ROZA-800306 format. One line per field, with one value per residue (C-alpha): residue number from 1; residue in one letter; x, y, z. Coordinates in steps of 0.05 Angstrom, whole numbers, always signed. Layout:
<rs>
i	(NUM/...)
aa	(A/...)
c1	(X/...)
c2	(Y/...)
c3	(Z/...)
</rs>
This chain:
<rs>
i	(1/2/3/4/5/6/7/8/9/10/11/12/13/14/15/16/17/18/19/20/21/22/23/24/25/26/27/28/29/30/31/32/33/34/35/36/37/38/39/40/41/42/43/44/45/46/47/48/49/50/51/52/53/54/55/56/57/58/59/60/61/62/63/64/65/66/67/68/69/70/71/72/73/74/75/76/77/78/79/80/81/82/83/84/85/86/87/88/89/90/91/92/93/94/95/96/97/98/99/100/101/102/103/104/105/106/107/108/109/110/111/112/113/114/115/116/117/118/119/120/121/122/123/124/125/126/127/128/129/130/131/132/133/134/135/136/137/138/139/140/141/142/143/144/145/146/147/148/149/150/151/152/153/154/155/156/157/158/159/160/161/162/163/164/165/166/167/168/169/170/171/172/173/174/175/176/177/178/179/180/181/182/183/184/185/186/187/188/189/190/191/192/193/194/195/196/197/198/199/200/201/202/203/204/205/206/207/208/209/210/211/212/213/214/215/216/217/218/219/220/221/222/223/224/225/226/227/228/229/230/231/232/233/234/235/236/237/238/239/240/241/242/243/244/245/246/247/248/249/250/251/252/253/254/255/256/257/258/259/260/261/262/263/264/265/266/267/268/269/270/271/272/273/274/275/276/277/278/279/280/281/282/283/284/285/286/287/288/289/290/291/292/293/294/295/296/297/298/299/300/301/302/303/304/305/306/307/308/309/310/311/312/313/314/315/316/317/318/319/320/321/322/323/324/325/326/327/328/329/330/331/332/333/334/335/336/337/338/339/340/341/342/343/344/345/346/347/348/349/350/351/352/353/354/355/356/357/358/359/360/361/362/363/364/365/366/367/368/369/370/371/372/373/374/375/376/377/378/379/380/381/382/383/384/385/386/387/388/389/390/391/392/393/394/395/396/397/398/399/400/401/402/403/404/405/406/407/408/409/410/411/412/413/414/415/416/417/418/419/420/421/422/423/424/425/426/427/428/429/430/431/432/433/434/435/436/437/438/439/440/441/442/443/444/445/446/447/448/449/450/451/452/453/454/455/456/457/458/459/460/461/462/463/464/465/466/467/468/469/470/471/472/473/474/475/476/477/478/479/480/481/482/483/484/485/486/487/488/489/490/491/492/493/494/495/496/497/498/499/500/501/502/503/504/505/506/507)
aa	(X/X/X/X/X/X/X/X/X/X/X/X/X/X/X/X/X/X/X/X/X/X/X/X/X/X/X/X/X/X/X/X/X/X/X/X/X/X/X/X/X/X/X/X/X/X/X/X/X/X/X/X/X/X/X/X/X/X/X/X/X/X/X/X/X/X/X/X/X/X/X/X/X/X/X/X/X/X/X/X/X/X/X/X/X/X/X/X/X/X/X/X/X/X/X/X/X/X/X/X/X/X/X/X/X/X/X/X/X/X/X/X/X/X/X/X/X/X/X/X/X/X/X/X/X/X/X/X/X/X/X/X/X/X/X/X/X/X/X/X/X/X/X/X/X/X/X/X/X/X/X/X/X/X/X/X/X/X/X/X/X/X/X/X/X/X/X/X/X/X/X/X/X/X/X/X/X/X/X/X/X/X/X/X/X/X/X/X/X/X/X/X/X/X/X/X/X/X/X/X/X/X/X/X/X/X/X/X/X/X/X/X/X/X/X/X/X/X/X/X/X/X/X/X/X/X/X/X/X/X/X/X/X/X/X/X/X/X/X/X/X/X/X/X/X/X/X/X/X/X/X/X/X/X/X/X/X/X/X/X/X/X/X/X/X/X/X/X/X/X/X/X/X/X/X/X/X/X/X/X/X/X/X/X/X/X/X/X/X/X/X/X/X/X/X/X/X/X/X/X/X/X/X/X/X/X/X/X/X/X/X/X/X/X/X/X/X/X/X/X/X/X/X/X/X/X/X/X/X/X/X/X/X/X/X/X/X/X/X/X/X/X/X/X/X/X/X/X/X/X/X/X/X/X/X/X/X/X/X/X/X/X/X/X/X/X/X/X/X/X/X/X/X/X/X/X/X/X/X/X/X/X/X/X/X/X/X/X/X/X/X/X/X/X/X/X/X/X/X/X/X/X/X/X/X/X/X/X/X/X/X/X/X/X/X/X/X/X/X/X/X/X/X/X/X/X/X/X/X/X/X/X/X/X/X/X/X/X/X/X/X/X/X/X/X/X/X/X/X/X/X/X/X/X/X/X/X/X/X/X/X/X/X/X/X/X/X/X/X/X/X/X/X/X/X/X/X/X/X/X/X/X/X/X/X/X/X/X/X/X/X/X/X/X/X/X/X/X/X/X/X/X/X/X/X/X/X)
c1	(+2380/+2396/+2345/+2288/+2313/+2308/+2242/+2218/+2244/+2210/+2147/+2148/+2175/+2116/+2069/+2084/+2079/+2011/+1986/+2018/+1984/+1921/+1917/+1943/+1883/+1836/+1869/+1861/+1786/+1772/+1806/+1740/+1701/+1744/+1742/+1689/+1684/+1646/+1640/+1626/+1644/+1703/+1751/+1808/+1800/+1780/+1843/+1882/+1854/+1857/+1934/+1935/+1899/+1955/+2010/+1990/+1982/+2044/+2068/+2005/+1994/+2065/+2052/+1996/+2048/+2101/+2131/+2148/+2144/+2069/+2045/+2092/+2067/+1995/+2009/+2041/+1979/+1928/+1967/+1976/+1901/+1879/+1921/+1899/+1830/+1846/+1879/+1832/+1753/+1734/+1772/+1739/+1666/+1675/+1688/+1630/+1585/+1609/+1621/+1658/+1713/+1723/+1724/+1784/+1821/+1791/+1804/+1874/+1882/+1846/+1887/+1942/+1910/+1861/+1861/+1782/+1794/+1836/+1792/+1738/+1785/+1791/+1722/+1699/+1757/+1745/+1672/+1627/+1567/+1597/+1562/+1589/+1567/+1507/+1539/+1544/+1613/+1639/+1648/+1669/+1741/+1786/+1851/+1881/+1952/+1986/+2060/+2109/+2159/+2206/+2260/+2312/+2282/+2300/+2255/+2276/+2265/+2203/+2179/+2214/+2173/+2108/+2123/+2133/+2071/+1996/+2010/+1931/+1909/+1951/+1899/+1951/+2020/+2046/+2100/+2149/+2147/+2215/+2211/+2130/+2157/+2204/+2160/+2105/+2149/+2164/+2098/+2084/+2147/+2139/+2068/+2006/+1931/+1964/+1900/+1926/+1908/+1968/+1984/+2034/+2083/+2132/+2175/+2175/+2141/+2076/+2075/+2057/+2006/+1977/+1913/+1927/+1866/+1847/+1832/+1903/+1929/+1993/+2035/+2106/+2164/+2217/+2277/+2348/+2340/+2324/+2319/+2268/+2234/+2223/+2209/+2153/+2128/+2129/+2088/+2035/+1979/+1911/+1889/+1959/+1987/+2048/+2095/+2145/+2214/+2242/+2192/+2120/+2085/+2147/+2134/+2194/+2173/+2115/+2169/+2117/+2054/+2005/+1974/+1905/+1880/+1810/+1753/+1739/+1663/+1639/+1563/+1531/+1493/+1455/+1430/+1360/+1302/+1285/+1351/+1320/+1248/+1251/+1209/+1214/+1228/+1247/+1195/+1179/+1176/+1239/+1299/+1349/+1412/+1384/+1398/+1457/+1472/+1518/+1595/+1644/+1687/+1715/+1650/+1576/+1522/+1457/+1424/+1401/+1337/+1329/+1311/+1316/+1289/+1270/+1309/+1305/+1282/+1332/+1333/+1387/+1401/+1374/+1421/+1403/+1423/+1449/+1483/+1514/+1544/+1571/+1606/+1638/+1659/+1687/+1729/+1757/+1782/+1806/+1848/+1887/+1911/+1925/+1956/+2003/+2024/+2087/+2083/+2122/+2064/+2010/+2039/+2054/+1978/+1945/+1995/+1955/+1891/+1917/+1932/+1867/+1835/+1877/+1860/+1791/+1797/+1798/+1868/+1849/+1826/+1887/+1931/+1902/+1913/+1978/+1999/+1962/+2003/+2060/+2027/+2046/+2125/+2102/+2079/+2143/+2188/+2141/+2190/+2218/+2264/+2291/+2327/+2314/+2323/+2351/+2290/+2299/+2225/+2205/+2142/+2114/+2044/+1997/+1941/+1876/+1827/+1765/+1748/+1679/+1673/+1617/+1619/+1577/+1550/+1592/+1656/+1682/+1753/+1746/+1726/+1783/+1834/+1801/+1805/+1883/+1894/+1860/+1886/+1963/+1974/+1937/+1859/+1805/+1744/+1670/+1636/+1566/+1514/+1448/+1429/+1458/+1520/+1582/+1580/+1642/+1595/+1626/+1699/+1690/+1709/+1769/+1789/+1784/+1823/+1878/+1887/+1861/+1848/+1779/+1747/+1799/+1740/+1675/+1606/+1531/+1481/+1417/+1357/+1362/+1439/+1425/+1415/+1460/+1519/+1496/+1498/+1573/+1600/+1566/+1544/+1529/+1581/+1602/+1628/+1660/+1693/+1723/+1757/+1795/+1814/+1841/+1864/+1939/+1972/+2007/+1950/+1910/+1966/+1959/+1886/+1883/+1936/+1949/+2009/+2050/+2106/+2159/+2200/+2266/+2308/+2379/+2433)
c2	(+3228/+3286/+3261/+3264/+3337/+3356/+3325/+3362/+3427/+3422/+3408/+3472/+3511/+3482/+3494/+3576/+3579/+3554/+3596/+3656/+3633/+3636/+3696/+3728/+3693/+3722/+3790/+3785/+3769/+3827/+3874/+3856/+3898/+3957/+3949/+4008/+4034/+4092/+4063/+3990/+3979/+4016/+3963/+3993/+4031/+3971/+3930/+3995/+4001/+3923/+3928/+3989/+3948/+3892/+3939/+3967/+3902/+3870/+3824/+3798/+3778/+3750/+3703/+3670/+3653/+3600/+3627/+3701/+3718/+3707/+3769/+3814/+3776/+3789/+3862/+3862/+3830/+3872/+3934/+3905/+3905/+3961/+3997/+3957/+3978/+4048/+4061/+4013/+4030/+3991/+3934/+3947/+3954/+3886/+3858/+3895/+3861/+3799/+3757/+3692/+3749/+3779/+3715/+3687/+3744/+3723/+3657/+3661/+3701/+3650/+3603/+3610/+3629/+3569/+3590/+3601/+3678/+3696/+3673/+3712/+3775/+3782/+3764/+3823/+3870/+3857/+3825/+3846/+3886/+3893/+3879/+3805/+3801/+3756/+3714/+3638/+3625/+3585/+3521/+3542/+3550/+3556/+3542/+3476/+3454/+3386/+3372/+3317/+3284/+3246/+3194/+3239/+3294/+3317/+3292/+3328/+3397/+3377/+3357/+3411/+3460/+3422/+3437/+3507/+3525/+3513/+3435/+3431/+3473/+3418/+3378/+3320/+3288/+3244/+3201/+3161/+3091/+3077/+3126/+3122/+3081/+3131/+3184/+3159/+3151/+3216/+3240/+3197/+3220/+3300/+3315/+3321/+3305/+3294/+3281/+3290/+3242/+3210/+3177/+3132/+3135/+3089/+3120/+3199/+3172/+3169/+3237/+3266/+3226/+3223/+3246/+3312/+3357/+3406/+3451/+3460/+3528/+3511/+3451/+3443/+3391/+3359/+3336/+3342/+3335/+3410/+3394/+3344/+3385/+3452/+3396/+3374/+3441/+3468/+3407/+3414/+3453/+3469/+3521/+3516/+3589/+3577/+3515/+3512/+3475/+3443/+3500/+3513/+3582/+3617/+3679/+3718/+3783/+3791/+3789/+3731/+3757/+3704/+3699/+3723/+3686/+3707/+3652/+3605/+3611/+3539/+3556/+3497/+3486/+3548/+3527/+3562/+3507/+3515/+3474/+3422/+3425/+3432/+3383/+3402/+3343/+3334/+3339/+3274/+3313/+3327/+3293/+3267/+3301/+3370/+3348/+3384/+3353/+3377/+3369/+3340/+3292/+3285/+3267/+3291/+3278/+3286/+3317/+3276/+3290/+3295/+3370/+3413/+3474/+3484/+3540/+3539/+3466/+3453/+3410/+3441/+3410/+3450/+3436/+3418/+3421/+3344/+3363/+3416/+3374/+3317/+3387/+3408/+3339/+3334/+3399/+3382/+3318/+3353/+3407/+3366/+3326/+3389/+3427/+3371/+3372/+3410/+3478/+3449/+3395/+3434/+3476/+3417/+3398/+3462/+3465/+3399/+3434/+3487/+3437/+3407/+3479/+3493/+3415/+3447/+3511/+3549/+3581/+3654/+3628/+3576/+3635/+3677/+3611/+3606/+3671/+3657/+3597/+3640/+3674/+3622/+3638/+3692/+3637/+3597/+3662/+3670/+3653/+3700/+3691/+3732/+3724/+3767/+3752/+3683/+3657/+3637/+3657/+3634/+3657/+3624/+3628/+3568/+3557/+3577/+3521/+3515/+3577/+3606/+3633/+3660/+3710/+3744/+3702/+3755/+3746/+3679/+3706/+3736/+3672/+3634/+3683/+3679/+3600/+3600/+3651/+3601/+3541/+3554/+3572/+3503/+3521/+3477/+3518/+3510/+3547/+3567/+3585/+3600/+3625/+3687/+3673/+3632/+3559/+3507/+3454/+3464/+3451/+3395/+3334/+3372/+3376/+3307/+3300/+3336/+3300/+3351/+3307/+3295/+3346/+3408/+3434/+3436/+3459/+3467/+3508/+3536/+3577/+3602/+3638/+3684/+3629/+3588/+3635/+3657/+3581/+3569/+3640/+3662/+3721/+3763/+3738/+3808/+3825/+3749/+3762/+3833/+3785/+3746/+3786/+3844/+3878/+3875/+3813/+3804/+3832/+3767/+3718/+3746/+3742/+3672/+3641/+3653/+3654/+3609/+3616/+3568/+3591/+3551/+3574/+3586/+3548)
c3	(+4/-50/-95/-43/-21/-96/-102/-35/-64/-129/-94/-57/-117/-157/-98/-88/-164/-161/-104/-141/-204/-170/-139/-203/-238/-183/-198/-275/-255/-215/-272/-323/-265/-291/-359/-386/-464/-488/-556/-554/-626/-632/-639/-642/-580/-540/-559/-540/-479/-457/-480/-426/-373/-387/-382/-315/-289/-321/-274/-246/-325/-327/-264/-302/-356/-353/-427/-411/-479/-485/-450/-502/-556/-537/-531/-591/-626/-595/-614/-688/-696/-650/-709/-765/-744/-736/-799/-853/-827/-879/-841/-772/-808/-840/-770/-736/-786/-793/-726/-764/-787/-714/-679/-718/-692/-616/-621/-644/-580/-534/-568/-521/-458/-433/-364/-355/-315/-379/-422/-388/-381/-466/-469/-428/-454/-527/-539/-484/-504/-567/-630/-625/-546/-557/-616/-607/-624/-559/-597/-666/-651/-715/-685/-664/-655/-672/-648/-690/-656/-697/-670/-669/-633/-566/-515/-461/-491/-514/-436/-416/-466/-448/-367/-378/-425/-424/-459/-450/-518/-549/-589/-616/-615/-668/-644/-681/-664/-636/-583/-560/-498/-483/-488/-453/-397/-396/-400/-336/-296/-311/-337/-295/-317/-386/-429/-503/-560/-589/-651/-673/-744/-760/-821/-848/-906/-873/-849/-921/-926/-850/-837/-802/-790/-845/-778/-761/-750/-713/-726/-678/-715/-668/-695/-714/-792/-806/-886/-872/-819/-870/-930/-886/-865/-939/-957/-904/-940/-913/-863/-830/-816/-776/-764/-720/-712/-649/-610/-614/-609/-594/-620/-590/-567/-625/-674/-703/-692/-687/-759/-775/-843/-876/-857/-915/-899/-878/-898/-925/-863/-876/-945/-952/-946/-1017/-1033/-994/-1025/-1102/-1134/-1209/-1252/-1332/-1384/-1417/-1483/-1495/-1528/-1480/-1515/-1502/-1425/-1384/-1328/-1268/-1273/-1210/-1192/-1265/-1296/-1317/-1266/-1267/-1202/-1144/-1144/-1213/-1212/-1277/-1307/-1379/-1421/-1498/-1506/-1461/-1396/-1349/-1284/-1217/-1165/-1091/-1029/-1035/-1105/-1070/-1009/-1068/-1103/-1055/-1030/-1099/-1104/-1031/-1060/-1120/-1079/-1041/-1104/-1141/-1088/-1069/-1144/-1158/-1199/-1257/-1254/-1252/-1306/-1358/-1336/-1352/-1425/-1442/-1438/-1484/-1536/-1532/-1543/-1607/-1629/-1625/-1661/-1601/-1617/-1591/-1522/-1521/-1530/-1480/-1424/-1443/-1421/-1351/-1340/-1334/-1278/-1229/-1237/-1170/-1144/-1149/-1115/-1065/-1001/-956/-898/-850/-787/-720/-645/-650/-703/-771/-798/-875/-901/-957/-997/-998/-1040/-1006/-1023/-1054/-1093/-1128/-1193/-1232/-1292/-1335/-1407/-1447/-1408/-1428/-1435/-1364/-1337/-1360/-1342/-1273/-1288/-1294/-1234/-1189/-1215/-1224/-1148/-1133/-1114/-1138/-1169/-1165/-1226/-1221/-1276/-1299/-1372/-1356/-1336/-1366/-1366/-1374/-1408/-1468/-1437/-1390/-1428/-1453/-1376/-1363/-1434/-1413/-1350/-1305/-1234/-1227/-1172/-1195/-1235/-1219/-1246/-1213/-1242/-1215/-1238/-1163/-1179/-1117/-1066/-1100/-1091/-1018/-999/-1028/-1015/-950/-983/-1052/-1102/-1120/-1048/-1052/-1113/-1084/-1034/-1081/-1149/-1166/-1230/-1201/-1214/-1150/-1115/-1144/-1122/-1047/-1046/-1070/-1029/-954/-912/-877/-831/-809/-751/-719/-663/-692/-654)
</rs>
C-alpha cells in the first residue's frame, strides 16, 4: 500500500512539474517577440541583452531546467563571449565573417537545451537577422556527448542524473558487460522514451581502443576507480573539450565554462572543380627518374589520375581531389598513432631523424632540429589543476590534429622549425608545395628510415598552390598560419594544441 501511495504522489509531482515546464516554455517562446536589436551584427550587445532577458525572467528559465546550475552556466557563458567580443574586435569580426566559428559557440550553447522553444529563443536572440541569419547550419552540430559506465559505477547516481537532465541530448552510452542487465532494467523502470544507442564492452582495456566518435566534445566516465578514470580521460584525444568523472556537464555555477575550440575546417567537399577535372598527363619524352611523386601513407604515391606538370625537364605530381582525400585519410591515421605515443617516445623517434640527417651530412639542420625537439618540455608540464566549489578541475593540452604547412623555397630552416613544433606536441602534418615553396622530397625516405609512423608526415604538390591551400585550409594560407604560429614559443604551443578539461566532484 505504501508503495502505491508513493507511486501516486510521484505521478502527480511529475504531472505538476511537466505542466509548469510547459507554461514556462510557452512564456520563453513569447519572449522571442520582445527581442529587438539596433545593430543586429553587434554580437557583444546581443549576448549582453540576452543575459538581461534571462535574468529578468530567471524563474521561468529555471522552471525549464531540472539542473538548476544550467541557467547560471548559460548566463556566465553568454557574459564571457559578450566581454570577449567587446574587448577583442578582431575576434568579433572573425565571427561576423565566418559562420563556422560563430556556430561552434552557438552549438555548444544549444547542446544543453534541446527543447525546441529554448532553441528558438537562443536562435532569435543571437542569430536572427544577423550576418549568419540565413546560414544553413542546423545539421552541422559539432557537439555530442557520450557516457562510459564501468562495472563499479553507481548506477543509481547515473539514473538520478539522467532523470534530472535532458538525457536525450546524449548520443551514446558505453556499458560494461557485467552491469548491462541491471542498467537496462533501471532504464526501463525509470526513464521514459529512452532511445539512446548503447554499446557494450567487456574489459577496461577495450576503452582505450574503442571507436569513440572523433566529433565527441563531452565524455562522462562513471566509476569508483578514480585513477583509472583520470588515465582514461587523459588518453582520449581528438576533439574532446571536456571530460567529467561521476558527473556530466556539471559546470558548477559557471566555474567551468562550456569550452570553445577554434574549428578545424572541414572544407574538402568545397574543393574547386578544377581538382576533379585536371587532365594533364606525363610526357613520354622524359625519363622515369625525373618524376617526383606525392608522399603519404609512409611511401611514394603516383597521382591517382596520372596528373603532372613539367618544370625544368622534371615531371612533378599534380594533386587532384582524389589524391587529397587519400592524403587526408593518411594524415588522420598518422595522427591517431602519433598522438597516442608518449612525449618521450616521440622525442626518441625524432632524435633518430636527427641522427639520419647527421649521417647524410645535414649537420646544421640536424643541430637546429635537436634544439626544437626540446620544445616538448612545455607540453610535458602543461597540466593545471584547481579546486573550487566542490569540483576538481584539471586542464591539459592535447594535440590539435592534422596541420597544413607551407614555406617559401628559401626558408628550409623555418619549414623544419615549424615541422618540429607540429610534431613534438603530437600533431600530424601535410606539407604543400610547388616550385616556389619548400618541398620535403629530399627527406621523405629519411622519415621512413627514422621509424616515423606512416601518415605522420605527408606531402602534396600542385601547380595551382592557391587552390590546394584553399581546399585544405578553408582560407588563404597566410591567414591560416597566423592562427597556428607565433614568434613566442609558449604561444605557439597553445595554438598547436587544444585545451581539455577534466572535471570531478570532490567527496
